[in-house]
C-alpha positions as CSV (number, residue, x, y, z in Angstrom):
1,M,0.1,0.0,0.2
2,A,1.3,3.4,-0.8
3,E,1.9,6.0,1.7
4,P,-0.2,8.5,2.6
5,I,0.2,12.0,0.8
6,R,0.0,15.1,2.6
7,I,-2.1,18.0,1.4
8,Q,-3.2,21.0,3.2
9,G,-2.4,19.3,6.5
10,L,-4.5,16.3,5.7
11,S,-2.8,12.6,5.2
12,L,-4.8,10.9,2.5
13,T,-4.7,7.5,2.0
14,E,-5.4,5.6,-1.4
15,Q,-9.0,4.9,-0.3
16,D,-9.3,8.7,0.2
17,I,-8.3,9.0,-3.3
18,F,-10.5,6.4,-4.2
19,Q,-13.5,8.1,-2.4
20,V,-12.9,11.2,-4.5
21,Q,-12.8,9.3,-7.5
22,R,-16.0,7.6,-7.2
23,L,-17.9,10.6,-6.0
24,I,-16.7,12.4,-9.3
25,A,-17.3,9.1,-11.8
26,A,-20.8,9.0,-10.2
27,H,-21.9,12.1,-10.9
28,P,-20.2,13.5,-14.3
29,D,-22.7,16.6,-14.4
30,W,-21.5,18.0,-11.3
31,H,-19.6,21.2,-11.5
32,R,-16.6,21.7,-9.2
33,K,-18.0,23.9,-6.8
34,R,-21.0,20.7,-6.3
35,L,-18.2,18.3,-5.9
36,S,-16.3,20.6,-3.2
37,E,-19.1,20.9,-1.2
38,E,-20.1,17.3,-1.2
39,L,-16.8,16.3,-0.4
40,A,-16.6,18.8,2.6
41,Q,-20.0,17.1,3.7
42,A,-18.8,13.5,3.4
43,W,-15.6,14.1,5.2
44,N,-17.6,16.6,7.7
45,W,-14.9,19.0,7.1
46,R,-16.0,22.1,9.0
47,T,-14.5,25.3,10.8
48,S,-14.8,25.4,14.5
49,T,-18.1,27.4,13.8
50,G,-19.3,24.6,12.2
51,R,-19.1,26.5,8.5
52,L,-18.4,24.0,5.6
53,K,-15.0,24.2,4.4
54,D,-16.0,24.2,0.5
55,M,-13.2,26.1,-0.4
56,A,-10.6,24.4,1.1
57,A,-12.0,21.2,-0.3
58,R,-12.1,22.8,-3.7
59,T,-8.6,23.9,-3.3
60,L,-7.5,20.1,-2.2
61,L,-9.5,18.9,-5.4
62,L,-7.8,21.1,-7.4
63,K,-4.1,20.0,-6.3
64,L,-5.2,16.3,-6.4
65,H,-6.2,17.2,-10.4
66,R,-2.9,18.6,-10.5
67,R,-0.9,15.9,-9.2
68,G,-2.9,13.6,-11.4
69,S,-4.9,11.8,-8.8
70,I,-8.1,12.4,-10.0
71,V,-9.6,14.1,-13.0
72,L,-12.1,17.2,-12.5
73,P,-14.9,18.2,-15.1
74,P,-13.7,21.3,-17.0
75,P,-14.7,24.8,-15.3
76,R,-17.7,26.0,-16.4
77,R,-16.4,29.5,-16.5
78,A,-12.9,30.6,-17.7
79,P,-10.8,31.5,-14.7
80,V,-11.1,35.4,-14.0
81,H,-7.6,36.6,-13.6
82,R,-8.4,38.7,-10.5
83,G,-4.9,40.2,-10.2
84,R,-4.8,41.9,-13.7
85,F,-8.5,43.3,-13.5
86,Q,-8.5,44.5,-10.2
87,S,-5.4,46.5,-11.0
88,E,-7.3,48.3,-14.0
89,L,-9.9,49.5,-11.3
90,P,-11.3,52.9,-12.8
91,G,-10.7,55.8,-10.5
92,L,-7.8,54.0,-8.7
93,D,-5.2,56.9,-9.8
94,H,-7.0,59.6,-8.2
95,C,-5.3,58.7,-5.4
96,R,-1.8,59.6,-6.1
97,E,-1.4,62.7,-4.6
98,P,1.9,62.4,-2.3
99,I,1.2,62.0,1.4
100,V,4.2,63.1,3.0
101,A,4.0,64.0,6.7
102,S,4.8,63.2,10.0
103,L,2.7,60.4,11.7
104,R,1.5,62.9,14.5
105,D,0.1,64.9,11.5
106,L,-2.0,61.9,10.3
107,A,-3.0,60.7,13.5
108,P,-5.3,59.2,14.8
109,V,-4.9,56.4,11.8
110,A,-7.5,53.9,11.6
111,V,-7.1,50.3,10.8
112,E,-10.2,49.1,9.4
113,P,-11.0,45.5,8.9
114,L,-12.8,44.9,5.4
115,H,-15.1,42.0,4.6
116,A,-15.3,40.5,1.2
117,K,-18.5,42.9,0.1
118,H,-17.4,46.2,2.0
119,P,-17.4,49.1,-0.6
120,A,-13.9,49.5,-0.1
121,Y,-12.4,46.0,-0.7
122,P,-12.3,46.5,-4.5
123,T,-10.0,49.1,-4.1
124,F,-8.2,47.1,-1.5
125,S,-7.3,44.4,-3.6
126,A,-6.6,46.8,-6.6
127,Y,-3.9,48.3,-4.7
128,L,-2.1,45.0,-3.9
129,A,-2.5,43.7,-7.5
130,R,-0.9,46.6,-8.8
131,H,1.5,47.8,-6.2
132,H,2.8,44.7,-4.1
133,Y,5.6,42.7,-5.6
134,L,3.5,39.6,-5.3
135,G,0.5,40.6,-6.8
136,H,-2.7,39.7,-5.3
137,R,-5.4,37.2,-6.9
138,G,-7.7,37.0,-3.8
139,P,-7.0,35.1,-0.5
140,V,-8.2,31.3,0.2
141,G,-9.5,30.1,3.0
142,E,-9.5,32.0,6.3
143,H,-8.1,35.7,6.1
144,L,-8.2,39.0,7.5
145,A,-8.2,42.2,5.5
146,Y,-7.1,46.0,7.0
147,L,-7.4,49.1,5.3
148,A,-5.3,51.9,6.9
149,R,-6.4,55.5,6.6
150,D,-5.1,58.9,8.0
151,R,-7.6,61.3,10.1
152,H,-8.5,62.7,6.8
153,G,-9.8,59.5,5.2
154,R,-6.9,59.3,2.9
155,D,-5.8,55.6,2.2
156,L,-2.4,54.8,3.5
157,A,-1.6,50.7,3.7
158,C,-3.2,47.5,3.0
159,L,-2.4,44.5,5.5
160,L,-3.6,41.0,4.7
161,F,-3.6,37.8,7.2
162,G,-4.2,34.5,5.9
163,A,-3.1,30.9,6.0
164,P,0.3,29.9,7.7
165,A,3.1,28.1,6.1
166,W,2.3,24.3,6.4
167,K,6.1,23.8,7.5
168,A,8.9,25.8,8.5
169,A,11.8,24.6,10.7
170,C,12.9,27.8,12.5
171,R,9.2,28.8,13.0
172,D,8.5,25.2,14.6
173,R,11.5,25.1,16.9
174,F,10.8,28.4,18.1
175,I,7.3,27.5,19.3
176,G,8.4,23.6,20.2
177,W,5.8,22.1,18.0
178,S,5.9,18.2,17.3
179,D,4.4,17.5,14.0
180,A,1.4,16.4,15.8
181,A,1.0,19.5,18.0
182,R,1.5,21.6,14.3
183,A,-1.3,19.8,12.5
184,A,-3.5,20.1,15.4
185,R,-2.8,23.7,16.1
186,L,-1.7,25.3,12.9
187,N,-4.8,27.1,12.4
188,W,-4.5,28.8,15.6
189,T,-1.6,30.9,13.8
190,T,-1.8,33.3,10.8
191,N,0.6,34.7,8.0
192,N,0.9,38.6,7.3
193,T,0.9,37.6,3.5
194,R,0.7,41.1,2.6
195,F,1.6,44.4,3.8
196,L,1.8,47.4,1.3
197,V,2.7,51.1,2.4
198,L,1.1,52.9,-0.6
199,P,4.1,54.0,-2.9
200,W,2.9,57.9,-2.6
201,V,2.7,57.6,1.4
202,Q,5.8,58.9,2.7
203,V,5.8,59.2,6.7
204,P,8.4,57.8,8.9
205,H,7.5,55.2,11.4
206,L,4.2,54.4,9.7
207,A,5.0,50.8,8.7
208,S,5.6,49.6,12.4
209,H,2.8,51.7,13.7
210,L,0.4,49.9,11.4
211,L,2.0,46.5,12.5
212,S,1.5,47.1,16.1
213,R,-2.2,48.1,15.7
214,A,-3.3,45.3,13.6
215,A,-1.6,43.2,16.3
216,R,-3.2,44.7,18.9
217,R,-6.7,43.9,17.5
218,L,-6.2,40.7,15.2
219,A,-6.9,38.0,17.7
220,A,-10.2,39.6,18.7
221,D,-11.3,40.2,15.0
222,W,-10.3,36.4,14.2
223,S,-12.2,35.1,16.7
224,A,-15.3,36.9,16.2
225,K,-15.2,36.3,12.2
226,Y,-14.2,32.1,12.7
227,G,-14.8,31.4,16.4
228,H,-11.4,30.3,17.2
229,P,-8.5,32.0,18.1
230,V,-5.1,32.9,16.7
231,H,-1.9,33.2,19.0
232,L,0.8,33.9,16.8
233,V,1.5,35.8,13.5
234,E,4.2,34.9,11.3
235,T,5.8,36.9,8.2
236,F,8.3,35.8,5.7
237,V,10.3,38.9,4.4
238,D,12.3,38.4,1.1
239,R,16.0,39.3,1.9
240,S,17.1,40.2,-1.5
241,R,14.2,43.1,-1.6
242,F,13.8,44.3,2.1
243,K,15.6,44.2,5.6
244,G,12.4,43.7,7.7
245,T,13.0,46.8,9.6
246,C,9.2,47.8,10.3
247,Y,9.1,44.1,11.8
248,R,11.7,44.5,14.1
249,A,10.5,48.2,15.1
250,A,7.3,46.6,15.6
251,N,9.0,44.0,18.1
252,W,8.5,41.0,15.6
253,I,11.2,38.1,16.4
254,C,13.2,37.1,13.5
255,V,13.9,33.1,14.2
256,G,15.5,32.4,11.4
257,Q,15.7,31.9,7.4
258,T,13.7,29.6,4.8
259,Q,15.9,27.0,3.0
260,G,15.2,28.5,-0.7
261,R,12.2,26.3,-1.5
262,S,8.8,27.0,-2.7
263,R,6.0,25.2,-0.6
264,Q,5.1,23.8,-4.2
265,D,8.1,22.2,-4.8
266,R,7.6,18.4,-4.1
267,D,10.7,17.3,-5.8
268,R,12.8,20.1,-4.4
269,T,14.2,21.0,-7.6
270,L,13.2,24.7,-7.7
271,S,15.1,27.6,-6.1
272,V,13.5,30.6,-4.5
273,P,14.6,33.8,-2.4
274,V,15.7,33.0,0.9
275,K,13.3,34.7,3.4
276,D,13.7,35.8,7.2
277,V,11.2,34.2,9.3
278,H,9.5,36.7,11.6
279,V,7.0,36.2,14.4
280,Y,4.7,38.0,16.7
281,P,3.3,36.2,19.6
282,L,-0.1,37.7,20.3
283,V,-0.3,36.0,24.1
284,P,2.3,35.5,26.5
285,D,1.6,31.7,27.0
286,F,1.4,31.0,23.1
287,R,3.9,27.9,23.5
288,E,1.4,26.2,25.8
289,R,-1.5,27.0,23.7
290,L,0.0,26.1,20.4
291,C,1.5,22.6,21.5
292,R,-1.1,21.4,23.6
293,L,-3.0,18.3,22.1
294,D,-6.3,18.7,23.8
295,P,-9.3,20.4,22.1
């Protein structure tokens, strides 16, 4: 019998793959969305609030399809390249008036959480798609988005928190994680996947101030939205582009470096930039909370 494969924190056996294959074969008229909903239902794959994790199931199915383990039906609609179209949002350029000031001149700065239907969310996404070096195609799974504005209502920065890395050796050592504890408590951490101070904003100390402001409210906002806590935040800083100064100024801890491999690199053949791994504990006893295996 083949060894289980690990995808999205799940160990999938041959029987699990066969179950997915049978589901697809038994319902050739179902589209991908329906398949993901039924799979999540069959596996009782839910968030701590009881919400069906159909988006996570859809991502899992796509990964299995790309591995050749299953064959999904063709998508019913052509994929939307959100990163390109969001960056072309009409009226985006009206915001380019330079903001050169001290932090005191802009205070109080608001760090506002945005949901997907918030009127400002398309602009938030467009900012990241156009101005962040990694672009933006939209988050998958649990996430929180924040838009920072000054006291005059002008947009300053975007912060996005989403899924943490499945493995990061230096982070796992810092926490004291065993494989079992990491699997059980990974979703009690989050990753600052995008941080963008808009390019026309030149305000000393703004970046570290925003990181501190977001960290103070992140745990409460996450619990309110998803019904479970987060106790630690991570981020990965590309050493070839950035020094990570704002994270250090906001009291984040650099715990080491990545090994220069992508999370998609199963065969260990891809070379990607080495990144510094920074973490920020949200509670003093984060190790105890993240390492215990009981519910």
